[in-house]
C-alpha positions, 0 to 999 in steps of 0.5 A: 689916797683911794680906798684900794692902794696896790703896793710894789716895794720900789718907789720908782717901780710905783712910779712906772705902775702909776704912769702904765696903769692910771688914767690921770695919775698925780703925785700925792706923796714923796716923803723920803723918797717913797713915791705915791700916786692917785688915778682912775682905772676905768673911772674908779679911783686907784692909788699906788705906792711904794713900801720899801724892802722889808716887813718894818718899812711896809708895816710903817706905811701900811698902818698910817694908810690904814689908820690915818688915810681912809684906805681899806684895802692894800695889795702888794704887787711884787716878785718872789722867789720860787721854792715849790718844784710846781712853781716856774719862773713867770708864774703868778702866785696869789699868796693866801698865807705867809709863814715868816722867821720874823718875830713881828707878828709873833709879838701881837697876841702874846702865847699865840702863833699868829696866822698871817693870811690874806682876805679870802675876797680879795684872793677869790676876786684875783683868782677869778680874774686869772680865769677870765684872763686865761692865765689860770694855768700860770697862777698858783694859790698858797702859802709863801714864806716872809725871810728877814734875810735876804742872802742868808738861809739856813741850811736845809730850810728851803728844801723843807719848805718846799717839802710842805708845799710853800710856793715861794718866798719874799720879804713884806707880806706877813707884816701886811697880813698882820697890819691888815688884821690889826685894823679890821682892813683887807690885804693880799699880795699877788706875786710874779716868780722872778727866780727859783731858789732850787733851779736858777737855770731860768731866772729873770734878768734885772731888766725882765724883773721891771717888765714881766709884771703885767698879769700879776698887776692885772690881778692886783687891779681885780682884787682892788676893785672887787 
């Protein structure tokens, strides 16, 4: 593995990203079908590996990458559902913090509500790339929420999160930020908004979800190599 790893959820998406992005990509793991590749981007080493769905799966892989394979930073690249009215489908979210309804981070330090936050330097590098690429107006920076449930949402919760300025929802970032803090490493989530929980009029199709992540991938690479 390279010191920096891009981590989508779907291993097949990891393959597509590796084949599109990396020069000389080679398969370095396929244990349990979770594909990982290492190559270079502009001469610099970079890896891409799937995480699976949800915090437990990502936490296993992130822990092993940080603890056993010399990885220094992981950037999650995936999709999110929009929550804030200031977020539109197709926007890129740089997630500076991740609220969660999970107990995974609550168990880390007894008596403390652990704050799951991204590495500032990675977030800054991603935003600088958004400015340089001319996509800053479609890039949002702020908090997201991780939920354990994909299909179940307590009544009124999404509206309350929107009122507090939460940009979107996904299923992995809070665990990633917690594991990175545990090992003194760097982590960031850069997410493409694929649908909106409070306005479904412009939601992406399944095919679009697989092809409209070029902007978030560009920002993630900039963060990985910052």
